[in-house]
Phi, psi and omega in degrees: 000123176274105184213156176240126180274124183263334182221157178291138175264115179258114178276130181234157179149172183287160176308135181093355181289338179107018184302317181285311183295310180292321179299317178298315179294320180295317179298318178297316181297322182267356180057050177229165178293151171253133177231149181231115184298322178298317180296323179295321178294315179301316181296314182293322183274342186057037179214156173285163178297321178300320179293321178296314178303313183293316184281316190247347179091164183292323182299317178298314179302314182297324178297313179295322179300316179297319178297316181294315180299316179301317179296316182293327178292336180276350179275180180303150180307138184206180169259126184242121172269122180259157175295156184302331181264355186299322187282355176289336181282124178300323180295318178295317179300316181295316180297316181295314181292328181285324188243002181201210175217136178264137178233116179275120172273099190270094179252142179282168187301318181297318179295316178301313182299317179301328183277331187251349190298335181259005182268139180255005185263012183254097185300328181289344180261009178277068181229174178291336181228077184300324179292320177297321177296317178299319179297318178297314178299316181302309183289326179287325187267338184306317179298330178286315178299326180296346177278356181300155180297323179223153175230138177233119183284129177275152178219135182300341180279345182281138171281172176300317179296321177300316180294319178299320177296320180294323176294316177303315179301317179295323181290339178299339178281357183236079180296344175287344181253312185235117179258120181264131182277000000 
């Protein structure tokens, strides 16, 4: 696709929605940089997110996350994968909509669980009932994700490339974001 990205695309959604995988494929397809707010935080802190949560708490992490997202939105247009909780912040939602576009990768609970159940890198799921915790997060966060500028429904039959194509299709409705040559 011959296109020019005018604003950063911020992918939002719960852990396991595919923000990193789809974001990487989308960035490659649009020939723009891929950025990951969680990876930027890890690099700056020289600690894992789980270590930051344990040492400094979630509130501290969320503050740093907002700072990183604001900085990344000021850089050249790119595809940005945000942390699962980033879009809960009204300030983050406003910053993303003002300087970019938010795209919710809308995956249902069963698909999310299938993708994250074997991962040990999810600090919020380090509970006695990780699936129950994921379900609580899903139901609590879904109304916030629904505020995204665009939504793309995930399907377990879609490949990563299929999802990247579906995001591109959704972005065609936003000439302020994606200019097709």
